[in-house]
C-alpha positions as CSV (number, residue, x, y, z in Angstrom):
1,M,-22.8,29.0,34.1
2,P,-22.9,33.2,35.4
3,T,-21.8,32.4,39.4
4,R,-24.0,34.4,42.2
5,L,-20.8,36.8,42.0
6,V,-21.0,37.6,38.8
7,H,-24.6,38.3,39.6
8,L,-23.8,41.0,42.2
9,L,-21.4,42.7,40.0
10,G,-23.8,43.3,37.4
11,R,-26.3,44.7,39.7
12,T,-23.5,46.7,41.3
13,V,-22.8,48.3,38.0
14,R,-26.3,48.7,37.0
15,R,-26.8,50.7,40.5
16,Q,-24.2,53.0,40.3
17,R,-24.7,53.6,36.9
18,E,-28.9,54.5,37.4
19,S,-27.7,57.0,40.7
20,R,-26.0,58.8,38.2
21,E,-28.6,59.3,35.6
22,L,-27.0,57.4,32.6
23,S,-27.9,55.1,30.0
24,Q,-26.2,52.4,29.0
25,R,-25.1,53.6,25.9
26,E,-23.8,56.8,27.6
27,L,-21.9,54.8,29.9
28,A,-20.1,52.2,27.3
29,S,-18.9,55.3,25.7
30,L,-17.5,56.7,28.8
31,A,-15.8,53.5,29.2
32,G,-15.0,53.0,25.4
33,V,-17.1,49.8,25.0
34,S,-20.1,48.4,23.2
35,Q,-24.1,49.7,25.1
36,A,-24.2,46.0,24.3
37,T,-21.2,44.7,26.4
38,V,-22.4,46.6,29.4
39,A,-25.9,44.9,29.3
40,R,-24.6,41.9,29.4
41,I,-22.5,42.8,32.7
42,E,-25.7,44.3,33.9
43,R,-27.7,40.9,33.3
44,G,-25.4,38.7,34.8
45,D,-24.8,36.8,31.0
46,R,-20.8,38.3,31.0
47,A,-18.2,37.7,33.6
48,A,-16.7,41.5,33.3
49,G,-12.8,41.1,33.7
50,L,-11.2,43.1,36.4
51,P,-9.4,45.9,34.2
52,L,-12.9,45.7,32.3
53,L,-15.2,46.2,35.2
54,E,-12.4,48.9,36.8
55,R,-12.4,50.6,33.7
56,L,-16.5,51.0,33.8
57,L,-16.6,52.0,37.5
58,A,-13.8,54.7,37.0
59,A,-15.7,56.3,33.9
60,M,-18.5,56.3,37.2
61,D,-15.5,58.1,39.3
62,V,-15.9,55.2,41.7
63,Q,-14.0,52.5,42.2
64,L,-13.6,48.6,43.3
65,T,-13.2,47.3,47.2
66,V,-13.4,44.0,48.1
67,A,-14.8,42.4,51.3
68,V,-15.7,38.8,52.7
69,E,-17.9,37.1,54.8
70,P,-18.6,33.8,56.4
71,L,-19.6,30.6,54.7
72,D,-23.4,29.8,55.8
73,A,-22.4,27.2,58.4
74,H,-20.5,30.3,60.5
75,L,-23.6,32.6,59.9
76,D,-25.3,30.1,61.4
77,A,-23.5,29.6,64.6
78,T,-22.8,33.8,64.8
79,L,-26.5,34.1,64.4
80,A,-26.7,31.1,66.9
81,E,-24.6,33.3,69.5
82,L,-26.3,36.3,69.1
83,A,-29.9,35.1,69.3
84,A,-29.0,33.6,72.9
85,R,-27.7,37.5,74.2
86,P,-30.6,39.5,75.7
87,L,-31.4,42.5,73.0
88,A,-30.7,44.9,76.3
89,D,-27.1,43.8,76.7
90,R,-26.6,44.5,72.4
91,I,-28.5,48.4,72.9
92,D,-26.0,48.8,75.0
93,E,-22.9,47.6,73.6
94,L,-24.3,49.3,70.3
95,G,-23.6,52.1,71.9
96,L,-27.6,52.9,70.2
97,H,-29.3,55.2,72.9
98,R,-26.1,57.3,73.7
99,L,-26.2,57.9,69.2
100,L,-29.7,58.7,69.0
101,D,-29.9,60.9,72.3
102,N,-26.9,62.8,70.7
103,L,-28.5,63.7,67.4
104,G,-31.2,65.8,68.7
105,D,-33.8,66.9,67.0
106,L,-32.5,65.6,63.4
107,P,-35.6,63.9,62.1
108,Y,-34.3,60.1,61.0
109,V,-35.7,56.8,60.9
110,I,-33.6,53.7,62.1
111,A,-33.1,51.6,59.3
112,G,-30.8,48.5,58.1
113,G,-29.5,45.5,60.8
114,T,-30.1,48.1,63.9
115,A,-33.8,48.3,62.6
116,A,-34.0,44.5,61.7
117,L,-32.5,43.8,65.8
118,L,-34.9,46.0,66.7
119,Q,-37.9,44.1,65.6
120,G,-36.3,41.2,67.6
121,A,-34.0,39.2,64.5
122,P,-30.9,38.0,66.1
123,L,-28.1,40.1,63.0
124,P,-25.1,41.0,63.3
125,V,-24.9,44.8,63.7
126,D,-21.7,46.5,64.4
127,A,-23.1,50.2,63.6
128,V,-25.9,52.4,64.4
129,E,-28.0,52.4,60.9
130,V,-30.0,55.3,60.5
131,A,-32.3,56.9,57.0
132,I,-31.5,61.1,56.7
133,R,-33.0,63.5,54.0
134,W,-31.3,65.0,51.8
135,R,-32.7,68.1,53.1
136,D,-31.1,68.0,56.6
137,S,-27.6,67.1,55.2
138,A,-26.2,70.6,55.9
139,R,-27.3,69.6,60.0
140,F,-26.2,66.8,59.7
141,T,-22.7,67.6,58.7
142,R,-22.7,70.3,61.6
143,W,-23.9,67.7,64.1
144,L,-21.2,65.2,62.6
145,E,-18.3,68.3,62.4
146,A,-19.1,68.7,66.7
147,A,-18.6,65.3,67.2
148,Y,-15.2,64.8,65.5
149,G,-16.8,62.6,62.8
150,Q,-14.3,61.2,60.0
151,R,-15.9,59.6,56.9
152,W,-14.8,56.1,56.1
153,N,-12.1,55.9,53.5
154,A,-12.3,53.7,51.4
155,R,-8.9,53.6,49.5
156,W,-7.5,53.7,52.8
157,G,-9.5,51.2,54.5
158,E,-9.4,53.3,57.3
159,F,-11.5,56.2,58.9
160,G,-10.7,60.2,57.8
161,G,-8.5,61.6,55.0
162,V,-12.4,62.0,53.0
163,H,-14.7,65.0,52.7
164,L,-17.3,64.6,55.6
165,E,-20.4,66.0,54.0
166,P,-22.8,63.1,52.5
167,E,-23.1,64.9,49.3
168,E,-18.9,63.9,48.3
169,Q,-18.4,60.9,46.9
170,G,-17.3,57.8,49.3
171,E,-20.3,55.5,51.8
172,H,-22.0,57.4,53.8
173,R,-20.4,55.7,56.5
174,W,-18.7,57.9,59.6
175,Q,-17.0,57.6,62.9
176,T,-17.8,59.5,65.4
177,R,-17.4,59.8,69.6
178,H,-20.6,59.2,69.9
179,G,-19.6,55.5,67.8
180,E,-20.3,55.3,64.6
181,I,-23.1,55.9,61.9
182,R,-24.5,54.9,59.0
183,A,-26.7,56.9,56.6
184,S,-29.3,55.8,54.0
185,M,-29.5,58.9,52.4
186,C,-32.9,59.9,50.9
187,D,-35.8,62.3,49.9
188,E,-38.1,61.3,52.5
189,L,-38.2,59.5,55.5
190,P,-39.3,55.7,54.6
191,D,-42.5,55.2,56.4
192,A,-41.9,53.4,60.2
193,V,-43.5,51.5,62.6
194,E,-42.8,52.0,66.2
195,V,-41.2,49.6,68.1
196,R,-40.8,50.0,72.1
197,H,-38.0,48.5,74.6
198,G,-38.5,49.1,78.1
199,E,-39.3,53.0,78.6
200,R,-37.8,53.9,75.3
201,S,-39.3,54.1,71.7
202,Y,-37.9,54.4,68.4
203,P,-39.1,54.8,64.8
204,V,-38.1,51.6,62.7
205,V,-37.9,50.5,59.0
206,P,-40.7,47.6,59.2
207,L,-38.8,44.4,57.9
208,V,-40.5,43.5,55.3
209,A,-39.4,46.7,53.4
210,L,-36.0,46.7,54.8
211,E,-36.2,43.0,53.2
212,V,-37.1,44.6,49.7
213,A,-34.7,47.5,50.1
214,N,-31.7,45.5,51.7
215,P,-30.0,42.7,50.2
216,R,-27.8,42.2,53.1
217,V,-30.7,42.2,55.4
218,A,-32.7,40.2,53.6
219,G,-30.7,37.3,53.2
220,L,-29.4,37.4,57.0
221,L,-33.3,36.9,57.3
222,R,-33.6,34.3,55.6
223,V,-30.9,32.5,57.0
224,H,-32.5,33.8,60.7
225,R,-36.1,32.2,59.6
226,E,-34.4,28.9,58.2
227,R,-33.0,28.4,61.6
228,A,-36.2,29.6,63.8
229,A,-38.0,26.9,61.9
230,A,-36.1,24.2,62.0
231,G,-35.7,24.6,65.7
232,G,-39.2,26.3,66.2
233,G,-38.3,29.3,67.1
234,A,-40.2,32.5,66.0
235,D,-40.4,34.9,63.5
236,P,-39.7,38.6,64.3
237,A,-41.6,39.3,61.1
238,A,-44.8,37.9,63.0
239,A,-43.5,39.0,66.1
240,A,-43.1,42.9,64.8
241,G,-46.7,42.2,63.1
């Protein structure tokens, strides 16, 4: 029976293929396999061995990286700990204001886990996440240069040694003197809602949209809601609405 990991790898291959506007037949030709093989892997019907998976990804000029995350029991404890902390403390710890203030007039919308955090979901967030338009890429690159930015290098497992520009291959993740920033590059900024905390307001992607577009945030919100339901806590989506 196909596992969660098999389906996850299949979706990864499909997303990489579609982002390059390749058909399954074209990818199969580049990797030297059949179109049926690509189709089965993308559907999650077949567990691709590592050599085959690496060949498919290499045909699209990307490579597989491996990461781990806590099991649900550890994640549940982490969410409980974060829920007990004041939001203002977490915002300060993240360096959100420092980074946003230094972005100046660069158009952005707060996205990902950062947006969920600002809407009351106590999710683990270790970098400021924003959505930025592709047409503002040159301005963003100039800002990164001025902020002594270094881009995440998946091959080395550290920042630096790769091209800074978002157009170049690599994760949209940079370390700057103002803190770490992760960018979702898009043609148009997503629709945003305004969230206020203290004297500041933030343009954020609504929780409903985050759950559709970001599987990681959706999974964390699911765990948080299950905890809230069991303990009688508030649902962040209801609070944000």
